[in-house]
PDB file with one MODEL, atoms N, CA, C and O in Angstrom:
MODEL        1
ATOM      1  N   GLY A   1      -4.041 -47.833   5.741  1.00  0.00           N
ATOM      2  CA  GLY A   1      -3.305 -49.060   5.618  1.00  0.00           C
ATOM      3  C   GLY A   1      -3.975 -50.205   6.367  1.00  0.00           C
ATOM      4  O   GLY A   1      -4.057 -51.324   5.861  1.00  0.00           O
ATOM      5  N   ILE A   2      -4.454 -49.918   7.580  1.00  0.00           N
ATOM      6  CA  ILE A   2      -5.099 -50.959   8.377  1.00  0.00           C
ATOM      7  C   ILE A   2      -6.404 -51.379   7.718  1.00  0.00           C
ATOM      8  O   ILE A   2      -6.733 -52.565   7.683  1.00  0.00           O
ATOM      9  N   ARG A   3      -7.145 -50.414   7.200  1.00  0.00           N
ATOM     10  CA  ARG A   3      -8.415 -50.741   6.531  1.00  0.00           C
ATOM     11  C   ARG A   3      -8.176 -51.698   5.365  1.00  0.00           C
ATOM     12  O   ARG A   3      -8.919 -52.662   5.183  1.00  0.00           O
ATOM     13  N   SER A   4      -7.145 -51.428   4.586  1.00  0.00           N
ATOM     14  CA  SER A   4      -6.893 -52.317   3.446  1.00  0.00           C
ATOM     15  C   SER A   4      -6.447 -53.689   3.914  1.00  0.00           C
ATOM     16  O   SER A   4      -6.737 -54.691   3.261  1.00  0.00           O
ATOM     17  N   MET A   5      -5.743 -53.746   5.043  1.00  0.00           N
ATOM     18  CA  MET A   5      -5.369 -55.051   5.588  1.00  0.00           C
ATOM     19  C   MET A   5      -6.623 -55.853   5.933  1.00  0.00           C
ATOM     20  O   MET A   5      -6.712 -57.042   5.627  1.00  0.00           O
ATOM     21  N   VAL A   6      -7.586 -55.194   6.571  1.00  0.00           N
ATOM     22  CA  VAL A   6      -8.842 -55.868   6.931  1.00  0.00           C
ATOM     23  C   VAL A   6      -9.592 -56.286   5.673  1.00  0.00           C
ATOM     24  O   VAL A   6     -10.050 -57.422   5.555  1.00  0.00           O
ATOM     25  N   GLU A   7      -9.710 -55.337   4.724  1.00  0.00           N
ATOM     26  CA  GLU A   7     -10.440 -55.623   3.485  1.00  0.00           C
ATOM     27  C   GLU A   7      -9.800 -56.756   2.688  1.00  0.00           C
ATOM     28  O   GLU A   7     -10.495 -57.513   2.011  1.00  0.00           O
ATOM     29  N   ASN A   8      -8.488 -56.871   2.769  1.00  0.00           N
ATOM     30  CA  ASN A   8      -7.774 -57.910   2.023  1.00  0.00           C
ATOM     31  C   ASN A   8      -7.625 -59.206   2.801  1.00  0.00           C
ATOM     32  O   ASN A   8      -6.994 -60.153   2.330  1.00  0.00           O
ATOM     33  N   GLY A   9      -8.211 -59.246   4.006  1.00  0.00           N
ATOM     34  CA  GLY A   9      -8.187 -60.480   4.781  1.00  0.00           C
ATOM     35  C   GLY A   9      -6.830 -60.826   5.367  1.00  0.00           C
ATOM     36  O   GLY A   9      -6.482 -62.001   5.482  1.00  0.00           O
ATOM     37  N   ALA A  10      -6.072 -59.825   5.734  1.00  0.00           N
ATOM     38  CA  ALA A  10      -4.748 -60.077   6.335  1.00  0.00           C
ATOM     39  C   ALA A  10      -4.913 -60.869   7.632  1.00  0.00           C
ATOM     40  O   ALA A  10      -5.986 -60.890   8.235  1.00  0.00           O
ATOM     41  N   TYR A  11      -3.861 -61.498   8.030  1.00  0.00           N
ATOM     42  CA  TYR A  11      -3.825 -62.300   9.251  1.00  0.00           C
ATOM     43  C   TYR A  11      -4.083 -61.381  10.449  1.00  0.00           C
ATOM     44  O   TYR A  11      -3.431 -60.348  10.604  1.00  0.00           O
ATOM     45  N   CYS A  12      -5.047 -61.776  11.296  1.00  0.00           N
ATOM     46  CA  CYS A  12      -5.483 -60.926  12.410  1.00  0.00           C
ATOM     47  C   CYS A  12      -4.342 -60.434  13.305  1.00  0.00           C
ATOM     48  O   CYS A  12      -4.311 -59.249  13.638  1.00  0.00           O
ATOM     49  N   PRO A  13      -3.410 -61.294  13.703  1.00  0.00           N
ATOM     50  CA  PRO A  13      -2.305 -60.777  14.531  1.00  0.00           C
ATOM     51  C   PRO A  13      -1.493 -59.677  13.825  1.00  0.00           C
ATOM     52  O   PRO A  13      -1.009 -58.753  14.479  1.00  0.00           O
ATOM     53  N   ASP A  14      -1.346 -59.772  12.516  1.00  0.00           N
ATOM     54  CA  ASP A  14      -0.633 -58.721  11.783  1.00  0.00           C
ATOM     55  C   ASP A  14      -1.404 -57.402  11.836  1.00  0.00           C
ATOM     56  O   ASP A  14      -0.805 -56.335  11.970  1.00  0.00           O
ATOM     57  N   ILE A  15      -2.724 -57.476  11.730  1.00  0.00           N
ATOM     58  CA  ILE A  15      -3.567 -56.277  11.818  1.00  0.00           C
ATOM     59  C   ILE A  15      -3.458 -55.682  13.219  1.00  0.00           C
ATOM     60  O   ILE A  15      -3.351 -54.466  13.376  1.00  0.00           O
ATOM     61  N   LEU A  16      -3.484 -56.534  14.226  1.00  0.00           N
ATOM     62  CA  LEU A  16      -3.381 -56.060  15.606  1.00  0.00           C
ATOM     63  C   LEU A  16      -2.053 -55.342  15.848  1.00  0.00           C
ATOM     64  O   LEU A  16      -2.018 -54.313  16.523  1.00  0.00           O
ATOM     65  N   VAL A  17      -0.974 -55.874  15.308  1.00  0.00           N
ATOM     66  CA  VAL A  17       0.341 -55.242  15.469  1.00  0.00           C
ATOM     67  C   VAL A  17       0.346 -53.872  14.794  1.00  0.00           C
ATOM     68  O   VAL A  17       0.871 -52.910  15.354  1.00  0.00           O
ATOM     69  N   GLN A  18      -0.227 -53.775  13.611  1.00  0.00           N
ATOM     70  CA  GLN A  18      -0.288 -52.491  12.918  1.00  0.00           C
ATOM     71  C   GLN A  18      -1.165 -51.494  13.671  1.00  0.00           C
ATOM     72  O   GLN A  18      -0.839 -50.310  13.752  1.00  0.00           O
ATOM     73  N   SER A  19      -2.268 -51.974  14.215  1.00  0.00           N
ATOM     74  CA  SER A  19      -3.160 -51.118  14.993  1.00  0.00           C
ATOM     75  C   SER A  19      -2.453 -50.589  16.238  1.00  0.00           C
ATOM     76  O   SER A  19      -2.578 -49.411  16.573  1.00  0.00           O
ATOM     77  N   ALA A  20      -1.720 -51.450  16.914  1.00  0.00           N
ATOM     78  CA  ALA A  20      -0.968 -51.038  18.098  1.00  0.00           C
ATOM     79  C   ALA A  20       0.096 -50.005  17.723  1.00  0.00           C
ATOM     80  O   ALA A  20       0.329 -49.056  18.471  1.00  0.00           O
ATOM     81  N   ALA A  21       0.734 -50.184  16.583  1.00  0.00           N
ATOM     82  CA  ALA A  21       1.751 -49.229  16.131  1.00  0.00           C
ATOM     83  C   ALA A  21       1.117 -47.872  15.832  1.00  0.00           C
ATOM     84  O   ALA A  21       1.692 -46.833  16.156  1.00  0.00           O
ATOM     85  N   ALA A  22      -0.056 -47.879  15.220  1.00  0.00           N
ATOM     86  CA  ALA A  22      -0.754 -46.631  14.936  1.00  0.00           C
ATOM     87  C   ALA A  22      -1.153 -45.929  16.231  1.00  0.00           C
ATOM     88  O   ALA A  22      -1.018 -44.711  16.347  1.00  0.00           O
ATOM     89  N   ASN A  23      -1.643 -46.694  17.202  1.00  0.00           N
ATOM     90  CA  ASN A  23      -1.990 -46.117  18.500  1.00  0.00           C
ATOM     91  C   ASN A  23      -0.767 -45.513  19.187  1.00  0.00           C
ATOM     92  O   ASN A  23      -0.851 -44.429  19.764  1.00  0.00           O
ATOM     93  N   ALA A  24       0.351 -46.199  19.128  1.00  0.00           N
ATOM     94  CA  ALA A  24       1.583 -45.698  19.751  1.00  0.00           C
ATOM     95  C   ALA A  24       2.018 -44.390  19.092  1.00  0.00           C
ATOM     96  O   ALA A  24       2.448 -43.459  19.773  1.00  0.00           O
ATOM     97  N   ALA A  25       1.905 -44.323  17.779  1.00  0.00           N
ATOM     98  CA  ALA A  25       2.279 -43.104  17.063  1.00  0.00           C
ATOM     99  C   ALA A  25       1.362 -41.946  17.451  1.00  0.00           C
ATOM    100  O   ALA A  25       1.835 -40.830  17.668  1.00  0.00           O
ATOM    101  N   LEU A  26       0.069 -42.197  17.540  1.00  0.00           N
ATOM    102  CA  LEU A  26      -0.871 -41.146  17.948  1.00  0.00           C
ATOM    103  C   LEU A  26      -0.614 -40.705  19.380  1.00  0.00           C
ATOM    104  O   LEU A  26      -0.682 -39.512  19.675  1.00  0.00           O
ATOM    105  N   ASN A  27      -0.323 -41.630  20.265  1.00  0.00           N
ATOM    106  CA  ASN A  27      -0.021 -41.280  21.648  1.00  0.00           C
ATOM    107  C   ASN A  27       1.234 -40.414  21.741  1.00  0.00           C
ATOM    108  O   ASN A  27       1.269 -39.446  22.500  1.00  0.00           O
ATOM    109  N   ALA A  28       2.249 -40.759  20.977  1.00  0.00           N
ATOM    110  CA  ALA A  28       3.479 -39.968  20.972  1.00  0.00           C
ATOM    111  C   ALA A  28       3.190 -38.553  20.459  1.00  0.00           C
ATOM    112  O   ALA A  28       3.692 -37.577  21.016  1.00  0.00           O
ATOM    113  N   PHE A  29       2.391 -38.444  19.410  1.00  0.00           N
ATOM    114  CA  PHE A  29       2.007 -37.138  18.876  1.00  0.00           C
ATOM    115  C   PHE A  29       1.240 -36.338  19.921  1.00  0.00           C
ATOM    116  O   PHE A  29       1.514 -35.155  20.122  1.00  0.00           O
ATOM    117  N   ASN A  30       0.274 -36.980  20.590  1.00  0.00           N
ATOM    118  CA  ASN A  30      -0.530 -36.293  21.601  1.00  0.00           C
ATOM    119  C   ASN A  30       0.331 -35.783  22.748  1.00  0.00           C
ATOM    120  O   ASN A  30       0.099 -34.683  23.250  1.00  0.00           O
ATOM    121  N   LYS A  31       1.316 -36.559  23.166  1.00  0.00           N
ATOM    122  CA  LYS A  31       2.208 -36.120  24.242  1.00  0.00           C
ATOM    123  C   LYS A  31       2.976 -34.868  23.842  1.00  0.00           C
ATOM    124  O   LYS A  31       3.098 -33.931  24.631  1.00  0.00           O
ATOM    125  N   GLU A  32       3.491 -34.854  22.625  1.00  0.00           N
ATOM    126  CA  GLU A  32       4.242 -33.694  22.142  1.00  0.00           C
ATOM    127  C   GLU A  32       3.333 -32.472  21.995  1.00  0.00           C
ATOM    128  O   GLU A  32       3.716 -31.357  22.347  1.00  0.00           O
ATOM    129  N   LEU A  33       2.133 -32.694  21.474  1.00  0.00           N
ATOM    130  CA  LEU A  33       1.191 -31.592  21.304  1.00  0.00           C
ATOM    131  C   LEU A  33       0.788 -31.018  22.651  1.00  0.00           C
ATOM    132  O   LEU A  33       0.721 -29.799  22.805  1.00  0.00           O
ATOM    133  N   LEU A  34       0.520 -31.872  23.628  1.00  0.00           N
ATOM    134  CA  LEU A  34       0.151 -31.415  24.959  1.00  0.00           C
ATOM    135  C   LEU A  34       1.296 -30.625  25.593  1.00  0.00           C
ATOM    136  O   LEU A  34       1.064 -29.567  26.178  1.00  0.00           O
ATOM    137  N   ALA A  35       2.508 -31.121  25.486  1.00  0.00           N
ATOM    138  CA  ALA A  35       3.661 -30.411  26.051  1.00  0.00           C
ATOM    139  C   ALA A  35       3.819 -29.041  25.407  1.00  0.00           C
ATOM    140  O   ALA A  35       4.083 -28.056  26.097  1.00  0.00           O
ATOM    141  N   SER A  36       3.661 -28.973  24.105  1.00  0.00           N
ATOM    142  CA  SER A  36       3.759 -27.696  23.398  1.00  0.00           C
ATOM    143  C   SER A  36       2.662 -26.739  23.841  1.00  0.00           C
ATOM    144  O   SER A  36       2.910 -25.550  24.043  1.00  0.00           O
ATOM    145  N   HIS A  37       1.453 -27.256  23.992  1.00  0.00           N
ATOM    146  CA  HIS A  37       0.315 -26.444  24.430  1.00  0.00           C
ATOM    147  C   HIS A  37       0.563 -25.885  25.832  1.00  0.00           C
ATOM    148  O   HIS A  37       0.279 -24.717  26.096  1.00  0.00           O
ATOM    149  N   LEU A  38       1.092 -26.721  26.729  1.00  0.00           N
ATOM    150  CA  LEU A  38       1.386 -26.268  28.089  1.00  0.00           C
ATOM    151  C   LEU A  38       2.437 -25.169  28.093  1.00  0.00           C
ATOM    152  O   LEU A  38       2.297 -24.165  28.791  1.00  0.00           O
ATOM    153  N   ARG A  39       3.489 -25.366  27.311  1.00  0.00           N
ATOM    154  CA  ARG A  39       4.589 -24.402  27.301  1.00  0.00           C
ATOM    155  C   ARG A  39       4.202 -23.070  26.659  1.00  0.00           C
ATOM    156  O   ARG A  39       4.748 -22.027  27.018  1.00  0.00           O
ATOM    157  N   SER A  40       3.283 -23.101  25.731  1.00  0.00           N
ATOM    158  CA  SER A  40       2.933 -21.877  25.018  1.00  0.00           C
ATOM    159  C   SER A  40       1.591 -21.319  25.494  1.00  0.00           C
ATOM    160  O   SER A  40       1.557 -20.388  26.298  1.00  0.00           O
ATOM    161  N   CYS A  41       0.513 -21.872  25.011  1.00  0.00           N
ATOM    162  CA  CYS A  41      -0.830 -21.324  25.265  1.00  0.00           C
ATOM    163  C   CYS A  41      -1.163 -21.249  26.750  1.00  0.00           C
ATOM    164  O   CYS A  41      -1.572 -20.198  27.243  1.00  0.00           O
ATOM    165  N   VAL A  42      -0.992 -22.347  27.458  1.00  0.00           N
ATOM    166  CA  VAL A  42      -1.379 -22.387  28.871  1.00  0.00           C
ATOM    167  C   VAL A  42      -0.502 -21.438  29.685  1.00  0.00           C
ATOM    168  O   VAL A  42      -1.010 -20.669  30.500  1.00  0.00           O
ATOM    169  N   ALA A  43       0.802 -21.488  29.468  1.00  0.00           N
ATOM    170  CA  ALA A  43       1.704 -20.613  30.210  1.00  0.00           C
ATOM    171  C   ALA A  43       1.378 -19.146  29.946  1.00  0.00           C
ATOM    172  O   ALA A  43       1.340 -18.344  30.879  1.00  0.00           O
ATOM    173  N   ASN A  44       1.142 -18.788  28.691  1.00  0.00           N
ATOM    174  CA  ASN A  44       0.812 -17.402  28.365  1.00  0.00           C
ATOM    175  C   ASN A  44      -0.494 -16.969  29.002  1.00  0.00           C
ATOM    176  O   ASN A  44      -0.584 -15.870  29.549  1.00  0.00           O
ATOM    177  N   ASP A  45      -1.507 -17.822  28.937  1.00  0.00           N
ATOM    178  CA  ASP A  45      -2.801 -17.481  29.530  1.00  0.00           C
ATOM    179  C   ASP A  45      -2.677 -17.271  31.040  1.00  0.00           C
ATOM    180  O   ASP A  45      -3.270 -16.342  31.587  1.00  0.00           O
ATOM    181  N   ILE A  46      -1.920 -18.118  31.704  1.00  0.00           N
ATOM    182  CA  ILE A  46      -1.750 -17.971  33.158  1.00  0.00           C
ATOM    183  C   ILE A  46      -1.005 -16.668  33.466  1.00  0.00           C
ATOM    184  O   ILE A  46      -1.372 -15.946  34.393  1.00  0.00           O
ATOM    185  N   ARG A  47       0.041 -16.368  32.686  1.00  0.00           N
ATOM    186  CA  ARG A  47       0.778 -15.120  32.891  1.00  0.00           C
ATOM    187  C   ARG A  47      -0.122 -13.894  32.723  1.00  0.00           C
ATOM    188  O   ARG A  47       0.059 -12.879  33.396  1.00  0.00           O
ATOM    189  N   GLU A  48      -1.102 -14.007  31.806  1.00  0.00           N
ATOM    190  CA  GLU A  48      -2.017 -12.899  31.537  1.00  0.00           C
ATOM    191  C   GLU A  48      -3.208 -12.886  32.484  1.00  0.00           C
ATOM    192  O   GLU A  48      -4.108 -12.057  32.347  1.00  0.00           O
ATOM    193  N   GLY A  49      -3.213 -13.811  33.452  1.00  0.00           N
ATOM    194  CA  GLY A  49      -4.274 -13.833  34.449  1.00  0.00           C
ATOM    195  C   GLY A  49      -5.531 -14.580  34.042  1.00  0.00           C
ATOM    196  O   GLY A  49      -6.563 -14.461  34.702  1.00  0.00           O
ATOM    197  N   HIS A  50      -5.455 -15.339  32.976  1.00  0.00           N
ATOM    198  CA  HIS A  50      -6.610 -16.114  32.501  1.00  0.00           C
ATOM    199  C   HIS A  50      -6.575 -17.514  33.119  1.00  0.00           C
ATOM    200  O   HIS A  50      -6.271 -18.499  32.446  1.00  0.00           O
ATOM    201  N   ASP A  51      -6.891 -17.576  34.404  1.00  0.00           N
ATOM    202  CA  ASP A  51      -6.796 -18.846  35.130  1.00  0.00           C
ATOM    203  C   ASP A  51      -7.817 -19.890  34.687  1.00  0.00           C
ATOM    204  O   ASP A  51      -7.680 -21.064  35.030  1.00  0.00           O
ATOM    205  N   GLU A  52      -8.840 -19.483  33.928  1.00  0.00           N
ATOM    206  CA  GLU A  52      -9.831 -20.454  33.455  1.00  0.00           C
ATOM    207  C   GLU A  52      -9.205 -21.485  32.519  1.00  0.00           C
ATOM    208  O   GLU A  52      -9.785 -22.543  32.274  1.00  0.00           O
ATOM    209  N   VAL A  53      -8.025 -21.174  32.002  1.00  0.00           N
ATOM    210  CA  VAL A  53      -7.328 -22.130  31.148  1.00  0.00           C
ATOM    211  C   VAL A  53      -7.003 -23.404  31.927  1.00  0.00           C
ATOM    212  O   VAL A  53      -6.883 -24.475  31.332  1.00  0.00           O
ATOM    213  N   ILE A  54      -6.861 -23.302  33.237  1.00  0.00           N
ATOM    214  CA  ILE A  54      -6.573 -24.481  34.054  1.00  0.00           C
ATOM    215  C   ILE A  54      -7.762 -25.433  34.039  1.00  0.00           C
ATOM    216  O   ILE A  54      -7.584 -26.645  33.919  1.00  0.00           O
ATOM    217  N   ASP A  55      -8.971 -24.896  34.159  1.00  0.00           N
ATOM    218  CA  ASP A  55     -10.164 -25.743  34.089  1.00  0.00           C
ATOM    219  C   ASP A  55     -10.282 -26.407  32.726  1.00  0.00           C
ATOM    220  O   ASP A  55     -10.667 -27.572  32.623  1.00  0.00           O
ATOM    221  N   GLU A  56      -9.949 -25.659  31.682  1.00  0.00           N
ATOM    222  CA  GLU A  56      -9.987 -26.224  30.331  1.00  0.00           C
ATOM    223  C   GLU A  56      -8.967 -27.355  30.199  1.00  0.00           C
ATOM    224  O   GLU A  56      -9.250 -28.392  29.600  1.00  0.00           O
ATOM    225  N   LEU A  57      -7.793 -27.145  30.760  1.00  0.00           N
ATOM    226  CA  LEU A  57      -6.749 -28.166  30.706  1.00  0.00           C
ATOM    227  C   LEU A  57      -7.173 -29.415  31.469  1.00  0.00           C
ATOM    228  O   LEU A  57      -6.974 -30.532  30.991  1.00  0.00           O
ATOM    229  N   VAL A  58      -7.753 -29.234  32.645  1.00  0.00           N
ATOM    230  CA  VAL A  58      -8.226 -30.377  33.432  1.00  0.00           C
ATOM    231  C   VAL A  58      -9.276 -31.157  32.646  1.00  0.00           C
ATOM    232  O   VAL A  58      -9.228 -32.387  32.606  1.00  0.00           O
ATOM    233  N   ALA A  59     -10.218 -30.462  32.025  1.00  0.00           N
ATOM    234  CA  ALA A  59     -11.258 -31.127  31.235  1.00  0.00           C
ATOM    235  C   ALA A  59     -10.643 -31.896  30.067  1.00  0.00           C
ATOM    236  O   ALA A  59     -11.055 -33.015  29.762  1.00  0.00           O
ATOM    237  N   THR A  60      -9.666 -31.291  29.427  1.00  0.00           N
ATOM    238  CA  THR A  60      -8.996 -31.962  28.307  1.00  0.00           C
ATOM    239  C   THR A  60      -8.279 -33.218  28.772  1.00  0.00           C
ATOM    240  O   THR A  60      -8.376 -34.261  28.126  1.00  0.00           O
ATOM    241  N   LEU A  61      -7.555 -33.129  29.890  1.00  0.00           N
ATOM    242  CA  LEU A  61      -6.850 -34.297  30.416  1.00  0.00           C
ATOM    243  C   LEU A  61      -7.808 -35.402  30.810  1.00  0.00           C
ATOM    244  O   LEU A  61      -7.512 -36.581  30.615  1.00  0.00           O
ATOM    245  N   GLN A  62      -8.961 -35.032  31.367  1.00  0.00           N
ATOM    246  CA  GLN A  62      -9.962 -36.042  31.736  1.00  0.00           C
ATOM    247  C   GLN A  62     -10.470 -36.773  30.492  1.00  0.00           C
ATOM    248  O   GLN A  62     -10.683 -37.985  30.527  1.00  0.00           O
ATOM    249  N   LYS A  63     -10.663 -36.038  29.395  1.00  0.00           N
ATOM    250  CA  LYS A  63     -11.103 -36.678  28.152  1.00  0.00           C
ATOM    251  C   LYS A  63     -10.032 -37.622  27.614  1.00  0.00           C
ATOM    252  O   LYS A  63     -10.339 -38.701  27.105  1.00  0.00           O
ATOM    253  N   LEU A  64      -8.786 -37.208  27.731  1.00  0.00           N
ATOM    254  CA  LEU A  64      -7.688 -38.037  27.216  1.00  0.00           C
ATOM    255  C   LEU A  64      -7.477 -39.300  28.030  1.00  0.00           C
ATOM    256  O   LEU A  64      -6.966 -40.295  27.517  1.00  0.00           O
ATOM    257  N   MET A  65      -7.867 -39.265  29.297  1.00  0.00           N
ATOM    258  CA  MET A  65      -7.618 -40.401  30.187  1.00  0.00           C
ATOM    259  C   MET A  65      -8.773 -41.385  30.245  1.00  0.00           C
ATOM    260  O   MET A  65      -8.751 -42.304  31.065  1.00  0.00           O
ATOM    261  N   LYS A  66      -9.769 -41.221  29.407  1.00  0.00           N
ATOM    262  CA  LYS A  66     -10.899 -42.164  29.397  1.00  0.00           C
ATOM    263  C   LYS A  66     -10.472 -43.506  28.863  1.00  0.00           C
ATOM    264  O   LYS A  66     -11.287 -44.425  28.781  1.00  0.00           O
TER     265      LYS A  66
ENDMDL
END
C-alpha cells in the first residue's frame, strides 16, 4: 500500500502517517511474538537445562534494539 502511495505521488505527510502505522503494527506483532517465545521456547529450554538459550535471547534483543 505504501509503495503504491509513493508511486502514485501521494502527499508526503500521508505516506509518513501510513509508514508510522505500519511500523506500529510490526512493533505490536514483535512484542507478542517475543512474549510467546519467552513463555514457550525459552522457558522450556531453561527447564531442560539449555541455558545457552539466554545468550541467544540476549543477542536477539540486541538486534531488535538497534
